[in-house]
Every structure is written in C-alpha cells, then in structure tokens.
NUMARTOR-38812 format. One record per residue (C-alpha): chain; x, y, z; residue in three letters. Coordinates in steps of 0.25 Angstrom, whole numbers. Layout:
// residues N
A:X:Y:Z:Ala
...
This chain:
// residues 271
A:-46:-72:62:Met
A:-50:-59:69:Met
A:-54:-65:80:Gly
A:-39:-68:83:Ala
A:-33:-57:93:Thr
A:-24:-47:85:Leu
A:-10:-49:88:Ala
A:-1:-40:93:Ser
A:10:-39:83:Arg
A:19:-27:77:Ser
A:10:-21:67:Leu
A:12:-24:52:Pro
A:6:-16:40:Thr
A:-2:-22:30:Ile
A:12:-22:20:Gly
A:18:-32:29:Asp
A:8:-42:25:Met
A:13:-54:15:Pro
A:10:-52:0:His
A:6:-36:2:Gln
A:12:-31:-11:Glu
A:4:-18:-11:Leu
A:1:-9:2:Pro
A:-13:-13:7:Ala
A:-19:1:6:Cys
A:-16:1:-10:Val
A:-25:-11:-11:Arg
A:-34:-6:-2:Val
A:-35:7:-10:Ser
A:-38:0:-22:Leu
A:-49:-10:-17:Trp
A:-55:1:-8:Ala
A:-56:9:-20:Thr
A:-63:-3:-27:Ala
A:-73:-3:-15:Val
A:-76:11:-16:Leu
A:-78:9:-32:Gly
A:-88:-4:-29:Gly
A:-79:-13:-35:Arg
A:-76:-20:-21:Leu
A:-87:-23:-10:Pro
A:-80:-16:2:Ala
A:-78:-30:11:Pro
A:-70:-35:0:Asp
A:-59:-24:2:Leu
A:-51:-30:12:Pro
A:-51:-44:4:Arg
A:-47:-37:-8:Arg
A:-37:-26:-3:Ala
A:-30:-34:9:Leu
A:-32:-50:6:Pro
A:-22:-52:16:Asp
A:-29:-45:28:Ile
A:-38:-54:36:Asp
A:-46:-42:43:Glu
A:-47:-28:39:Cys
A:-52:-19:48:Leu
A:-57:-2:44:Gly
A:-55:-4:29:Leu
A:-69:-8:23:Val
A:-76:-1:32:Glu
A:-68:13:28:Thr
A:-69:10:14:Val
A:-85:9:15:Arg
A:-85:22:23:Val
A:-77:28:11:Trp
A:-86:22:0:Ala
A:-98:26:8:Asp
A:-91:41:7:Leu
A:-91:39:-8:Gly
A:-76:37:-9:Glu
A:-71:31:-22:Arg
A:-57:29:-21:Thr
A:-45:24:-10:Val
A:-32:28:-10:Leu
A:-19:25:-3:Val
A:-8:31:3:Ala
A:7:23:6:Leu
A:13:33:16:Pro
A:26:31:23:Arg
A:31:37:36:Pro
A:34:52:33:Gly
A:29:50:18:Asp
A:14:52:17:Leu
A:13:54:1:Thr
A:-1:50:-2:Gly
A:-8:52:11:Met
A:-22:59:12:Pro
A:-22:70:24:Gln
A:-26:65:36:Gly
A:-24:64:51:Pro
A:-9:61:56:Ala
A:-13:47:61:Glu
A:-17:45:46:Leu
A:-4:47:41:Ala
A:3:40:53:Ala
A:-4:28:52:His
A:-4:28:36:Ala
A:13:29:37:Ser
A:14:19:47:Arg
A:5:9:38:Ala
A:11:15:25:Glu
A:-2:15:18:Glu
A:-17:20:20:Cys
A:-29:22:10:Val
A:-37:34:9:Phe
A:-49:40:1:Val
A:-48:53:-7:Pro
A:-62:58:-8:Gly
A:-69:57:6:Val
A:-54:56:14:Gly
A:-50:45:23:Gly
A:-39:35:25:Ala
A:-36:21:30:Leu
A:-24:15:35:Val
A:-22:0:38:Pro
A:-14:-7:49:Asp
A:-12:-22:50:Leu
A:-13:-32:61:Glu
A:-11:-46:63:Val
A:-20:-53:72:Phe
A:-21:-68:75:Gly
A:-12:-79:82:Pro
A:2:-82:77:Val
A:-1:-91:64:Gly
A:-14:-85:62:Asp
A:-12:-72:59:Glu
A:-21:-61:51:Gly
A:-21:-47:46:Trp
A:-29:-37:51:Leu
A:-29:-23:44:Ser
A:-35:-11:50:Arg
A:-38:2:43:Trp
A:-39:15:51:Thr
A:-46:26:46:Arg
A:-43:40:44:Tyr
A:-48:52:41:Asp
A:-41:59:28:Ala
A:-43:70:18:Gln
A:-49:68:5:Pro
A:-36:68:-6:Val
A:-37:74:-21:Ala
A:-33:62:-30:Thr
A:-29:71:-41:His
A:-15:67:-39:Arg
A:-17:52:-40:Ile
A:-26:55:-52:Glu
A:-14:62:-58:Ala
A:-4:51:-55:Leu
A:4:46:-67:Asp
A:7:32:-63:Leu
A:16:29:-75:Gly
A:24:40:-68:Gln
A:23:33:-55:Thr
A:27:21:-60:Glu
A:38:26:-68:Leu
A:44:33:-56:Ala
A:42:21:-46:Leu
A:50:14:-57:Arg
A:62:23:-57:Gln
A:61:25:-43:Glu
A:62:10:-41:Leu
A:75:8:-51:Ala
A:83:20:-44:Val
A:79:15:-29:Leu
A:83:1:-32:Thr
A:97:5:-38:Glu
A:99:13:-26:Glu
A:95:1:-17:Leu
A:105:-7:-26:Gly
A:116:4:-23:Arg
A:110:3:-7:Ala
A:119:-10:-8:Gly
A:107:-16:1:Ala
A:98:-27:-5:Pro
A:86:-18:-9:Pro
A:75:-27:-6:Phe
A:80:-40:0:Gly
A:75:-54:-3:Ala
A:64:-53:8:Val
A:58:-40:-1:Ala
A:60:-47:-14:Glu
A:51:-58:-10:Arg
A:42:-49:-3:Gly
A:40:-42:-17:Ala
A:38:-54:-25:Ala
A:23:-54:-23:Gly
A:23:-39:-27:Ala
A:30:-42:-41:Arg
A:21:-53:-44:Ala
A:10:-45:-42:Ala
A:13:-37:-55:Ala
A:3:-45:-63:Gly
A:-9:-36:-59:Gly
A:-18:-30:-49:Ala
A:-23:-44:-45:Leu
A:-11:-49:-39:Leu
A:-10:-35:-31:Trp
A:-23:-37:-24:Gly
A:-28:-25:-32:Leu
A:-42:-21:-40:Pro
A:-42:-24:-55:Glu
A:-44:-13:-64:Gly
A:-32:-4:-59:Leu
A:-26:4:-70:Pro
A:-13:-2:-76:Gly
A:-3:9:-72:Arg
A:-9:10:-58:Ala
A:-7:-5:-56:Leu
A:6:-6:-62:Arg
A:12:6:-53:Val
A:5:-1:-41:Leu
A:13:-15:-44:Gln
A:27:-8:-45:Leu
A:25:1:-34:Ala
A:19:-10:-25:Gly
A:31:-20:-28:Thr
A:40:-9:-26:Val
A:34:-6:-12:Leu
A:34:-19:-9:Ser
A:49:-21:-12:Leu
A:53:-8:-4:Ala
A:44:-12:8:Asp
A:50:-26:9:Ala
A:64:-20:5:Gly
A:63:-11:18:Leu
A:57:-23:26:Gly
A:70:-32:23:Thr
A:83:-32:30:Ala
A:96:-33:22:Thr
A:109:-39:24:Ala
A:117:-27:21:Ser
A:127:-23:32:Val
A:127:-9:26:Asp
A:118:-1:34:Ala
A:120:11:25:Ser
A:114:2:13:Ser
A:102:-4:21:Val
A:100:11:24:Ser
A:100:16:10:Arg
A:92:3:6:Arg
A:80:8:15:Ser
A:80:21:10:Glu
A:79:16:-5:Val
A:68:8:-1:Leu
A:60:17:6:Arg
A:61:27:-6:Arg
A:56:15:-15:Leu
A:45:13:-4:Gln
A:40:27:-5:Thr
A:41:27:-20:Ser
A:33:15:-21:Ala
A:22:19:-10:Ser
A:19:32:-19:Arg
A:18:25:-32:Ala
A:9:14:-26:Leu
A:1:23:-19:Ser
A:0:31:-31:Asp
A:-4:21:-41:Ala
A:-14:14:-32:Ala
A:-22:28:-30:Asn
A:-22:29:-45:Ala
A:-27:15:-46:Ala
A:-37:18:-34:Ala
A:-43:31:-41:Leu
A:-43:22:-56:His
A:-53:12:-48:Leu
A:-61:22:-41:Ala
A:-64:31:-54:Tyr
A:-63:21:-66:Arg
A:-76:19:-72:Ser
C-alpha cells in the first residue's frame, strides 16, 4: 500500500483511529520496553503496539539505537497544550510537537524522545494509516518519582475525581458524554478482562493493569465527550460541560501515564 500517493487531508492523530482505547504511546512504551528486554524482536514492535497501522516509520530504528546504547525502559508522557506534566526536558520543538500530538515516549537513561504523527494515504475507499515518529534529543530523567508511586492511591484518587466530576456534569445540565461517546467507549469497557484485550504485554502487575484499564476508559469517555456536540441550547451549560470534561481528561491522562510508567519499569527490571 505504500506505493500509493499520500493523500492531502486534515491531519488526524492516532487517537482518531477506530478502536483505539489507549493512546498509541502507552502501548508503544510497554512493547518497546519488552523489545529492550529481549522479550520481543524489534521488527515485531509495530505489529504488537500498533496493530491497526499499515506502515510505521522511525519507531523501530530509534528503539534499536536505544537498545544498542543500553537503555532498558521506554516511558510515556501524555501532555496537553499548557500542561507538560511528565515530559522530559528538551528543545521547545519537542514540547510543542508532543503537546499537539498529546503524547510521546522517551527513555530515562540515555535521554531521547519520539513523537508520533498519523497520515492517511491511498485512494478513497482504500486508505491506509501511516505513522511517522520524529526523534528529539531530551535529558535523562530520574525514575525515583515513578518508583515511589502508590498506584492504589492513584486509582482511589481517580475514582473519587470521576465521581465528583460526573456529578458536576449532571449539574451542568448538558448530556455528560453523549450517545456517540458512549458507543465509542464500549470497546474500552469491554476490555476490562485483561491485558490481552487491550493489546498490552503479558505479565503486567495487577494493580498497574487495573489503573490502566480504569484511566484508559475514563480518558476515552472524556475525549469522546469533548468531540461530541450536544443538543443543549444553553451555551453556559455546554461551556461548563466542556470545562469539566477537560478536567476529567487531565486527571485520566496523568493516572494513565503513571500506571504505564510503573508497568514499564516492572517489565524492565523484573527477574
């Protein structure tokens, strides 16, 4: 399919693809860590981490370089414009690109980051998905904060935040997520049975997996809710709904990246 000419269309993100319950970089961080640990051949990384992508450029090559340099872990950050929580120090271009993509992966030991972009290619009716991964320099990152995480507290805090914000959504007087968002989140809810259904490596700690499932589902709902128009004629209700959904999106993103990074460290250093 790569022989087809890339189409000039509006630029999507990997999260716009159907059936993507988790951000691409969450899956890439875990499967790339498996590659660095010798549990997965590098050429198999795109197939396991991004099964719906037809072509993947720049990912495998960079992970191989990191492996040659002795790196053991690939971590993830899920920034938003104006919120660079979890990002490594690096050039302004890295922060800007990752904020637009709302995700990136990085290595804490040798330093370095990758940010994905998604393109649609091929003729109408036979389109494919191409992901391009841009490499940036970044500073090494100490992992002591991640190692000290209490995922039980992270899960409790997210559940409490979800309860509070869901109540606020109800008071806003606008549909919380909308029918389209609810249908879009059905796949995420159905994946609660285990790592396999979420496309993640086996052997993740139970608590990390539970937080990944919860945060991934909440993020899917929030993202879909923000992308769904409501029938409300009350502009203030719609504005309030969007504000609460963005808060929920931020809370879920932070919990998701914390759980993914704790899981990646477990994969990297388990016996």
